[in-house]
C-alpha positions in Angstrom: -17.6 -32.2 -17.3 -14.8 -32.9 -14.3 -13.5 -29.1 -14.7 -17.2 -27.9 -14.8 -18.1 -29.7 -11.8 -14.7 -28.7 -9.8 -15.4 -25.2 -10.8 -19.0 -25.3 -9.5 -17.8 -26.8 -6.3 -15.0 -24.5 -5.5 -17.4 -21.5 -6.6 -19.5 -22.7 -4.0 -16.8 -23.0 -1.4 -15.5 -20.0 -2.6 -12.1 -21.6 -3.5 -10.0 -20.2 -6.8 -10.3 -22.8 -9.4 -6.7 -22.6 -9.5 -6.0 -24.5 -6.6 -8.1 -27.4 -7.4 -7.1 -27.7 -11.1 -3.2 -27.2 -10.2 -3.3 -24.2 -12.6 -0.6 -21.8 -12.2 -1.6 -18.4 -10.6 0.8 -15.4 -10.6 0.2 -12.2 -8.7 2.6 -9.4 -8.8 2.3 -6.5 -6.8 4.9 -3.4 -8.4 8.3 -4.3 -9.2 9.3 -5.8 -5.7 6.8 -8.8 -4.9 5.5 -11.7 -7.0 3.2 -14.6 -5.6 3.0 -18.1 -7.5 0.7 -20.7 -6.6 0.4 -24.4 -8.1 4.1 -25.2 -7.9 5.5 -28.6 -7.6 9.0 -27.9 -7.3 12.1 -25.3 -7.5 14.1 -26.1 -10.3 16.5 -23.3 -9.7 17.1 -20.4 -7.2 19.6 -17.6 -7.2 19.4 -13.9 -6.1 19.1 -13.3 -9.8 16.7 -16.0 -10.9 14.1 -18.7 -9.7 12.5 -21.1 -11.8 9.2 -23.0 -10.5 7.8 -26.1 -12.6 4.1 -26.9 -11.9 1.7 -29.4 -13.7 2.3 -28.6 -17.4 4.2 -25.1 -16.8 7.3 -23.3 -16.1 7.4 -19.7 -14.4 10.6 -17.8 -14.6 11.1 -15.0 -12.4 14.5 -12.5 -13.0 15.7 -9.7 -11.1 18.2 -8.6 -8.4 18.5 -9.2 -4.6 15.5 -12.2 -4.8 14.4 -14.1 -1.7 11.9 -16.9 -1.3 9.2 -16.5 1.7 6.7 -18.5 2.4 7.4 -21.3 0.2 4.5 -24.4 1.5 1.8 -26.3 -0.2 2.8 -24.9 -3.7 2.8 -21.5 -2.8 5.5 -19.1 -2.9 6.3 -15.3 -2.1 9.6 -13.7 -4.4 10.6 -10.5 -2.9 13.2 -8.5 -4.7 14.0 -6.2 -7.5 11.6 -8.2 -10.1 12.6 -7.4 -13.6 11.1 -10.5 -15.7 8.4 -13.0 -15.4 7.8 -15.7 -18.0 5.7 -18.4 -18.1 6.1 -21.3 -20.9 4.1 -24.5 -21.2 5.2 -27.8 -21.0 5.9 -29.6 -24.0 3.7 -32.7 -24.7 
């Protein structure tokens, strides 16, 4: 019920429902750019691996010469040579 109500409100306001429900959203542009939203914290950051954690999930982005740009409000842009992206659900 709550999810349906939030969905109705977000569609009416033209916001993505993922934003209100804190669901992960991942957008990949080629092999050089990725946008991740719904992140609560960065668990690991090197030039070859970035790991994010959100509510009930973990996202791992691997590659070479990776940098983080524009991290704010749970959204981040990753640039570099991206080779692998994986998403895993948190165990309950």
